[in-house]
Every structure is written in C-alpha cells, then in structure tokens.
N, C-alpha and C positions, 0 to 999 in steps of 0.2 A: 502548403501540406501540414499538413493534419495525421498526429501519429496519434492509437490507440494501443495501449498493451497494458492497460486496466481487465486482464481477461485475452484471447488470443489475437493477434497481432492485426490489426484493424487501421488502412490509410486513407485519407481522403487529398482528393485533387479537386480545390474547386466540389461541386457537383458529384465530380467521378470517385464510386469507387477502384482502387490499386490495394490487385493478389497480386503480391511476393509469391512464385514456387518452388517449393522446396524449401525443407527443413534449413541447413544455411544461409542461402541469401534473406530469410527470413530473420536465422539471429543475427547477420553481419548489418542489418538496418535496424534491428531494436536494440544492437548497442551500439550503436552509432547515434538513436534516439537517446538513448536515457543520460546521454550527455552533448545533447545538440548545441550546434556553435562554439565546441571546440574539439581541440584534435584529440581521435585517438589513436595510440599507439600501436604501429604491425603485430608488435610485442604479443599486448595485450587482445587481440582480434585474430592472431593464432592459437593461444590459451582457449580462447573461444569456440572454434570453427574444431579445434582438435586435441585441447587440452593437453597432453606430456605428453605426447605423441604426437608431434606435426610430420606429417609430410616431406622427405628432403627440398621437393621441387614447393615448400609450404610457402615460398614468398611469391612466385608468379601463382601458383593458383593459388595466390590473393587477388594479385591483377587481374586474376580473368574469372574471377567473385566479382571484386566492383566493376568490373567491365561490364557482364553481365546485367548484374543491378542497374546499373545505368540505363541498357539497352530497353527493360524494362520498366524502366520509371518512362523512359520516351511510351516505347510501343502504348503501355495503358492508358497515358494521359493526351495523345497526342500532341502534346509541348518537346520540340526536342529541348529546349531550353530547362527541361526536368533535371539533363541529365547531368546539368550544373550542381544540384540541389548536396549531391557525392562531391565533394572539394578532394585534393591529396596535395598534401606538402613533405615535405623534405623530415619530418616528425610522425606523420602518420596519413587515416584519412577523419575528414571531417564531413558534418552535416548543414549543410545550411539551412537552419530552419528557425525561427523564433523559437525559443524553448517552451512557450509559454504554448507554442502549438500540441509537444507534447502531456498527454491524459494528466503521467505519474509525476511530471516536475509540476504540473497546476494543483494537482489535487494534495503533492507534497505541502507549496509554498501555502497551502488556502485550511491545511490543517494545524499547521506551525504560528500561521498568524492567528486564527481562533485560541489556539493555546494564548495567547498570551493574553487574548480580552476577553476573552467567553465572561470570565465573571465580571467584567465593566458593561458587555452587554451579552446575555445570555441569548434575549430573544432575534438578533444578530446574526450569533455564533449558529443558531438553531440554522438559522435560514441556509446560513452558506456549506455547512460541515452536511446537510441531506443534499443543497445541491452536490457538494465532495464524492460523495456515497451514491449517487446519481448517479459518476463515471463507470465505474464498475459497470461489467459483462461477463463479469471470469474468474477463473485465478488467473495470477500478474501473470504474461508471458506464458504464459501454458503452452504457443506452440513453436517454439523456434528454439526447441533441444535443451541441452542438462549443462552447456560452457557455462564456466566460471561467475563472469562477471553478468549474465542474465539470472541465473539461479541465488547468486545472493541480493541482487535486484529486487526479485521475486519477494523473498523471504521479510528484505526491510517491506518491501507495500505493504505485505498482508498483516505485518506490528504496525504498521505506520493506519493501517483501514480497521487496524483494530483500538490503535489513540484516537482517532476520529470519532468511533463508537461510546466509549468512555469518554469523553470531549461533549459528545450530544445530548447521553445520559446527562451528565452533570448541567451542563444549560437546563435542562427541565427541570433536574432537582432543583434548583435555580430561583428555577421561577414557580415552584409548590406544587409541582405536577408528579410528585411519589405517588398517586396510586397509577397512575397512568403507564409508570413506566417501573410498575413490579415484572409484569408478564415479560416486557423487551427485556429486560436486565438476566428471568431466567431464561430464557431463550438464550442469550448469549452463555450462561455461563454454562450452559450446556452446551453451548459450542467450542470456548474458551474455558474447559473444567481448573484447570493449574493457574489462570489470568485472577490471583488476588485482587485487581480493581475492582472488579465487575462483584465481587463474595464484595468489600466492601461497600460497594453502591444498596447492592442488595436488600442489604443488614440496616442500613439508611431507609433504605424507600417502604420498608417494612415495619420499621417501629414508628416512622411517620405514619403510616395509615393504621397504626393501634395494634401493631403484630408482633411485640416483643418474641412474644415465644418460638415464630419462624423466623427474626430474625437472629436469633442466637442457633436455630438450629441450620443454615446457613454458616455460618461457622465451623460448628461441628461438619457438616457433609467439606467444606474445601477442604478441613482439617485432618478427613481420612484420605480426598484425595493427592494429595501434597504429599500423604504419610503411602499411600499404597503405591503410587508413581515415581512419587523420588526420595523418600525415605526424610525429608523435610519439614519442620513446622509454619505454621503459618506466621509471614515476614510483621515486621513494626505495626505493619498499617491495621490490619485482620485486627491484631490482636488489640491494640489501643483502639478500634470501634467496638470491639466487646466490650473492652471495659468501660467504656464513656455508658452503652448501654445497660448494664448491668445497674451502675451506678445511676440512672436515667437521668445522665448531663440536658438540663431543660437548654445547653448550647446544641444540642441532634433538631432539634425543631424549625432551625434557621430564624 
C-alpha cells in the first residue's frame, strides 16, 4: 500500500485507488501513516479525532472507527488480508507498511539527504529535489480535519517544502545558473515574503547577473516587509549579504 499526504489523502493498493470515506477515517489513517511502522497511542488518536472534548465513549468509538477502517480497506481492495495493515497492540495501533511507502516520509528523507550533499553534488541534488517536489499535489493533509498531529505535520511539511526549494536554488547557483533562477526566486519571495533565505539568494543571483542596484533593492524590500508585518529587522544573513555586495566582494562571483 502507498499513502500520499502531500496534498489531499490518496491511497493506492497495487494498481487500485482506495477511497476512505469520512473525515475521521481519513484523519485516522493519515495519523497512523505519519508514523508508519510505529505504534500510535490511543491518547494521540483521541486528540486527533476529538481534540480536548473526546466523548465519554471515546475508547469504544475509536475501536469502532478502526473496525470501519479495516472493513473499508478490505472492501476497496477486495483483499481480506488488507485488514491486517492496521494492527492493534497493548499500547495503541500501528500501520504495517514500509515508511518509504508514505510520500511525506520519503520526501523528508530525500530533502535531508540532499541538504548534506548539495555542495558536493549539485547536479545530483537537483535531480533528487525535483523528484521530491513532484510528489506534492496540493496542500499537505488538506482533507483530514484539523487535529493536532496532522495540523502540526502539515506545517512542518510545508516548511520542509520551502527548504527543498532553497536547496534547489542553492544547487543551481553552484552550477552558475544565476540568471536562470532570478524569476524563480522572485516568485518564491512573493510566495514566502518573510523567508529571508530566498531574499539572500535573490540578492546573490541579481548581483552575479550584473544587477547590483536591484540586489540592494531586494534587501530594502524584505526589510520593509519584515518591519511592517513583524516589527523586525533583517537577520545576520541578509545584512552580511548586503555588506558583501556594497563592498563588491570577489567571493560573491563564485
């Protein structure tokens, strides 16, 4: 079974698409998938399904939801053994699938791997990151409700997607593709106006493209937005990049 949560929940069993009806059942299998192969406690699942106001019959109701989920998997796949994918233990419940068969886990591992090697192998990093970003098909976990586990995971995954884009730009800059990444970075800075790393990268790409004034303009653009939205000044990374540009540091040209 393959589970995709980098967008609305999607499940494949072999070549079959499995449709999980109802937000609570989707939240249940998504929460288990985020910790694939590991036990998720009943308390965690109570919080995910009902928040701070679980029903008095929460334990029995959760058992009922698990039973419904197992029946759905069997009905949708036509395979009686599919019910064994959701295992019960004394400590909670476990989804018995390879973590690599959950797109969010695979995506995170790929990005972390590239983060450690992007400067040594930028071409390989670009290939891996583009493959990882193609896994996304919408807002992460967008149809599984607002429980704490899935909501927290969605925020973390969206942040990891931004990191993947930063690394992708970094790899392209390593290869001297500064003019190529300028429009990409302008779009990213519009999408993430408070993410200073994109501002730093855009300043560098513009400077390397012979556009020193525009690079300085990006600094002031980000500075105004930070001040307006958060009452903050740019961090040390952007300030150092501005100083390097004003000094026309030779190292900026790579």
